[in-house]
C-alpha positions in Angstrom: -77.7 -0.9 40.8 -74.7 0.0 43.1 -73.0 1.9 40.3 -76.2 3.9 39.6 -76.4 5.0 43.3 -72.8 6.1 43.8 -73.0 9.7 42.6 -75.1 12.7 41.7 -75.5 11.9 38.0 -77.5 15.0 37.4 -74.3 17.0 37.7 -72.4 15.0 35.1 -72.4 16.5 31.6 -71.1 13.5 29.8 -70.3 9.9 30.7 -68.2 7.8 28.3 -68.8 4.1 29.2 -67.4 1.8 26.6 -67.7 -1.5 28.3 -69.4 -4.4 26.5 -73.2 -4.1 26.6 -73.0 -0.8 28.6 -76.1 0.6 26.8 -78.5 -0.8 29.4 -76.8 0.9 32.4 -76.2 4.1 30.5 -79.8 4.3 29.4 -81.0 3.8 33.0 -78.7 6.6 34.2 -80.0 9.0 31.6 -83.7 8.2 32.1 -83.9 7.5 35.8 -80.9 9.3 37.4 -80.6 12.6 35.5 -77.5 11.9 33.5 -77.4 14.3 30.6 -75.4 12.5 28.0 -73.7 9.2 27.6 -71.6 7.4 25.0 -71.9 3.6 25.3 -71.9 0.3 23.5 -74.9 -1.9 22.6 -73.1 -5.3 22.7 -69.7 -7.0 22.9 -67.0 -4.7 21.4 -63.3 -5.3 20.6 -60.7 -3.5 22.6 -58.9 -2.5 19.4 -62.1 -0.8 18.1 -62.6 1.0 21.4 -59.0 2.4 21.3 -59.6 3.6 17.7 -62.9 5.2 18.7 -61.5 7.0 21.8 -58.4 8.3 19.9 -60.6 10.1 17.3 -63.4 11.0 19.7 -61.2 12.7 22.3 -59.0 14.4 19.7 -62.1 16.0 18.2 -63.5 17.0 21.6 -60.2 18.5 22.5 -60.2 20.5 19.3 -63.5 22.1 20.3 -65.8 20.1 18.1 -69.4 19.5 19.3 -70.2 16.2 20.9 -72.3 15.0 18.0 -69.6 15.9 15.5 -66.9 14.2 17.6 -69.1 11.1 17.9 -69.7 10.8 14.2 -66.1 11.4 13.4 -65.1 8.6 15.8 -67.5 6.2 14.1 -66.3 7.2 10.7 -62.7 6.4 11.7 -63.8 2.8 12.5 -65.8 2.5 9.2 -62.8 3.6 7.2 -60.1 1.6 9.1 -57.7 -0.6 7.2 -59.0 -3.8 8.6 -62.3 -4.7 6.9 -63.3 -7.0 9.7 -63.5 -4.1 12.1 -65.5 -1.7 10.0 -68.9 -3.1 11.0 -68.1 -2.5 14.7 -69.0 1.2 14.3 -72.7 0.5 14.6 -72.2 -0.7 18.2 -71.5 2.8 19.5 -74.5 4.9 20.5 -75.0 8.4 21.9 -77.8 9.0 24.4 -79.3 12.1 26.0 -79.4 15.7 25.1 -77.5 16.8 21.9 -78.2 20.5 22.2 -76.7 22.8 24.7 -79.5 24.0 27.0 -77.4 26.8 28.5 -76.2 28.2 25.2 -77.3 31.7 24.0 -78.0 30.4 20.5 -81.1 28.1 20.3 -80.3 24.7 18.8 -76.6 24.9 19.4 -75.0 21.5 19.8 -73.3 20.8 23.1 -69.6 20.8 23.4 -67.4 20.5 26.5 -66.3 23.9 27.9 -62.6 24.3 28.7 -62.0 24.6 32.4 -60.3 27.7 33.8 -57.3 27.1 36.0 -57.2 29.1 39.2 -54.1 29.8 41.1 -53.8 27.7 44.2 -56.3 25.0 43.0 -55.5 21.5 44.0 -54.5 19.1 41.1 -53.4 15.5 41.1 -49.7 15.0 40.7 -49.0 12.4 38.1 -45.7 10.6 38.6 -43.4 11.2 35.6 -42.5 7.6 34.9 -41.2 7.2 31.3 -42.7 4.5 29.1 -40.1 1.8 28.2 -39.5 1.8 24.5 -40.9 -1.4 22.8 -41.8 -3.0 26.1 -43.6 -6.3 25.3 -45.4 -8.8 27.4 -44.9 -9.9 31.0 -48.2 -8.4 32.2 -48.8 -11.6 34.2 -45.4 -11.1 35.9 -46.2 -7.5 36.9 -49.6 -8.6 38.2 -48.1 -11.5 40.1 -45.6 -9.1 41.6 -48.4 -6.7 42.7 -50.3 -9.6 44.3 -47.1 -10.7 46.0 -46.6 -7.3 47.6 -50.1 -7.7 49.2 -48.6 -10.4 51.4 -44.8 -9.5 51.5 -42.8 -6.3 51.9 -39.6 -7.5 50.4 -39.0 -9.1 47.0 -35.8 -9.9 45.1 -36.4 -10.0 41.3 -33.4 -11.8 39.6 -32.3 -12.6 36.1 -29.1 -12.5 34.1 -27.9 -9.5 32.1 -30.4 -8.2 29.6 -33.3 -10.2 31.0 -35.3 -7.0 31.3 -35.3 -6.4 35.1 -35.0 -2.6 34.8 -37.6 -2.4 32.1 -40.1 -4.5 34.2 -39.4 -2.3 37.3 -39.9 0.9 35.3 -43.2 -0.3 33.7 -44.3 -1.7 37.1 -43.8 1.7 38.7 -45.4 3.6 35.8 -48.6 1.5 36.0 -49.0 0.7 39.7 -47.9 4.2 41.0 -50.4 6.1 38.8 -53.1 8.0 40.6 -56.5 6.4 41.2 -56.1 4.0 44.1 -53.6 1.6 42.5 -51.3 -0.5 44.6 -48.6 2.2 45.0 -50.5 5.4 44.1 -48.9 6.9 47.2 -45.5 6.8 45.5 -42.9 4.7 43.9 -39.2 5.5 43.8 -36.3 3.8 41.9 -32.6 4.0 42.7 -30.1 2.7 40.2 -27.6 1.0 42.5 -25.1 0.3 39.7 -24.9 4.0 38.9 -24.7 4.9 42.6 -21.7 2.6 43.0 -19.9 3.8 39.9 -20.4 7.5 40.9 -19.2 7.0 44.5 -15.9 8.5 45.3 -14.5 12.1 45.0 -14.3 12.4 48.8 -17.7 10.7 49.5 -17.4 7.6 51.6 -18.5 4.5 49.7 -20.7 3.3 52.6 -22.7 6.6 52.3 -23.3 6.3 48.6 -26.7 4.6 48.7 -27.8 6.7 51.8 -27.1 9.9 49.9 -28.8 8.6 46.8 -31.9 7.7 48.8 -32.0 11.1 50.5 -31.7 12.9 47.2 -34.5 10.8 45.6 -37.0 10.8 48.5 -36.5 14.4 49.5 -37.9 15.5 46.1 -41.3 14.1 47.1 -41.4 14.9 50.8 -43.1 18.3 51.5 -42.5 18.3 55.3 -40.2 21.2 56.4 -38.7 19.0 59.0 -37.3 16.7 56.3 -35.7 19.4 54.3 -32.6 19.8 56.6 -29.3 18.3 55.6 -27.5 17.2 58.7 -23.8 16.3 58.4 -22.4 12.8 59.2 -23.8 9.3 58.6 -25.8 9.3 61.9 -27.6 12.5 61.0 -28.3 11.4 57.5 -29.7 8.1 58.7 -32.0 9.9 61.2 -33.2 12.2 58.4 -33.9 9.2 56.1 -36.0 7.6 58.9 -38.0 10.8 59.2 -38.6 11.0 55.4 -39.6 7.3 55.3 -42.1 7.8 58.1 -43.5 10.9 56.5 -44.0 9.1 53.2 -45.5 6.2 55.1 -48.4 8.3 56.3 -49.8 8.6 52.7 -50.3 4.8 52.3 -48.4 1.9 50.6 -45.3 3.0 48.7 -42.6 1.3 46.9 -38.8 1.6 46.8 -36.9 -0.1 44.0 -33.1 -0.7 44.4 -32.1 -1.8 40.9 -28.9 -3.7 40.1 -27.5 -5.0 43.4 -24.4 -7.1 42.9 -24.6 -10.7 43.8 -21.6 -12.9 44.5 -21.0 -16.4 45.8 -22.5 -17.4 49.1 -19.9 -18.0 51.8 -20.1 -20.7 54.4 -21.5 -18.3 57.0 -24.4 -17.4 54.7 -23.3 -13.9 53.8 -23.3 -12.7 50.3 -20.0 -10.9 49.4 -20.1 -8.0 47.0 -18.0 -7.7 43.8 -17.7 -4.0 44.2 -14.1 -2.7 44.2 -12.8 -0.3 46.9 -9.4 1.4 46.5 -8.4 -1.0 43.7 -9.4 -4.2 45.4 -12.5 -6.2 46.1 -14.1 -5.6 49.5 -16.2 -8.3 51.0 -19.1 -7.4 53.3 -19.4 -4.0 51.6 -23.2 -4.7 51.1 -23.7 -5.0 54.9 -24.1 -1.2 55.0 -26.8 -1.3 52.3 -28.6 -4.2 53.9 -28.6 -2.5 57.3 -29.9 0.7 55.7 -32.8 -0.9 53.9 -33.7 -3.1 56.9 -33.8 0.0 59.1 -36.2 1.7 56.7 -38.6 -1.3 56.9 -38.2 -1.4 60.7 -39.5 2.2 61.1 -42.3 2.0 58.6 -45.5 0.0 58.0 -46.4 0.8 54.3 -43.0 0.7 52.7 -42.3 -2.2 50.3 -38.9 -2.8 48.8 -38.1 -4.4 45.4 -34.5 -5.5 44.8 -33.1 -6.6 41.5 -29.9 -8.6 41.0 -28.3 -11.0 38.5 -28.6 -13.9 41.0 -30.6 -14.6 44.1 -29.6 -12.5 47.1 -29.5 -15.1 49.9 -27.7 -15.4 53.2 -28.2 -12.2 55.1 -30.4 -10.8 52.4 -33.0 -13.5 53.0 -34.6 -11.0 55.4 -34.7 -7.2 55.7 -35.4 -6.2 59.2 -38.8 -7.6 60.1 -39.6 -8.7 56.5 -38.8 -11.9 54.6 -37.3 -11.3 51.1 -39.1 -13.5 48.5 -37.1 -14.6 45.5 -38.7 -14.2 42.1 -36.9 -15.3 38.9 -37.8 -13.2 35.9 -39.2 -15.6 33.3 -38.3 -15.5 29.6 -40.7 -13.8 27.1 -43.4 -15.9 25.6 -42.7 -16.9 22.0 -45.3 -14.5 20.5 -43.9 -11.6 22.6 -40.4 -12.5 21.5 -41.5 -12.4 17.9 -43.2 -9.0 18.4 -40.1 -7.5 20.0 -37.9 -8.9 17.3 -40.1 -7.4 14.6 -40.2 -4.0 16.2 -36.4 -3.8 16.7 -35.4 -5.2 13.4 -33.0 -3.1 11.4 -34.8 -3.6 8.1 -38.2 -4.6 6.8 -39.1 -8.3 6.4 -40.0 -9.9 3.1 -41.6 -13.1 2.1 -38.3 -14.5 0.8 -36.9 -14.2 4.4 -39.1 -17.1 5.4 -39.8 -19.0 2.1 -36.8 -20.0 0.0 -39.1 -21.1 -2.8 -40.2 -17.5 -3.2 -36.8 -16.6 -4.6 -34.4 -14.2 -3.0 -33.6 -12.8 -6.4 -36.9 -11.0 -6.2 -36.0 -9.4 -2.9 -36.1 -5.8 -4.3 -39.3 -6.3 -6.1 -41.4 -7.6 -3.3 -43.6 -5.6 -0.9 -42.4 -5.5 2.7 -44.5 -7.5 5.2 -46.6 -5.4 7.5 -46.3 -5.8 11.3 -49.4 -7.9 11.8 -50.4 -11.4 12.9 -49.0 -13.0 9.7 -45.5 -11.6 10.3 -45.6 -12.6 14.0 -46.7 -16.1 13.0 -43.8 -16.4 10.5 -41.3 -15.2 13.1 -42.6 -17.7 15.7 -41.7 -20.5 13.2 -38.2 -19.1 12.6 -35.4 -21.3 14.2 -33.4 -18.1 15.1 -36.1 -16.9 17.4 -36.2 -20.2 19.2 -32.4 -20.0 19.7 -32.7 -16.6 21.3 -34.9 -18.2 24.0 -37.1 -15.3 24.9 -34.3 -13.3 26.3 -34.9 -9.5 25.5 -31.2 -8.6 25.5 -30.3 -11.3 23.0 -33.3 -10.4 20.8 -32.4 -6.8 20.6 -28.8 -7.5 19.8 -29.8 -10.0 17.1 
């Protein structure tokens, strides 16, 4: 009832509502609230089938096909799919409402969506250009738990050893939760690769300013205020500018800053964490104090900023807090066995054959067998493989194997 009352349905040309048993609601919107057309499902429907339907349906609509033609093509793609168990799912999709175009000049012409005309100066949503991580598998529960954690905390340290997948998780987390539409960090998410910043520092640039300059370069790209476009010289002027940019971004709502790859060293008796970053040919302790003070200052002057740090070990001592915020430690867990098997199958250098898993099958028949498809059977066989258990759900070791 609440969904039916939220909008002016008479102005909606087409509603695609492919939730399970959405037919009842869609039919009510068409008959009682003026909705013109709807595509819906009569009962419980599998996500795999919905994805297949949508892929064909929207491709046909985008090519200029009529609604009825696109709808039938999408159902036909399900009836002809390679999995016999899914073919019968096509009958669960129904099309309601007007099939003809009442505004067309030709009587009886089927309705098709009209392309919108772009006008100069029109407002459009800016979609963050976060790349999808290749062969990213699993850890949805970790990302969700991290998002829930940021509802209570403003600082989190995600730690794990080399190759555990920290950067991949951060990138996918930003790609999903910074997308438009009211998600946790739709106001903005920004990632700074600290390891690259540290390696690029030099050439006349003071090392203490490396992260400061990197933050300015990254955040200024998204800040439209003229007051934040200036480039004052000197560390003091740059810090002041960074505060202004952070406060400007803070006005839009919750936003996220990821500092990826902070070095972690042994904890000294006074609780500080020394860095392992060299300066002028030697290791310089306390070189992370500048970075700590910089990030703490950003949290101090903002309300909606959240900071995600990544490191190979927990950042304790002085890093237990950042300004007014406590930093919560979160160890990145290993991949589940099924996810490990899926990643191993995707990154394998050659196809898998039955003789890889069954010695009785005869390896002499290797070249005369059909490669196994990437499906549930192959994943099940890999899950039983001793090698996969030795890799221990570690993405880096799985990819190298």
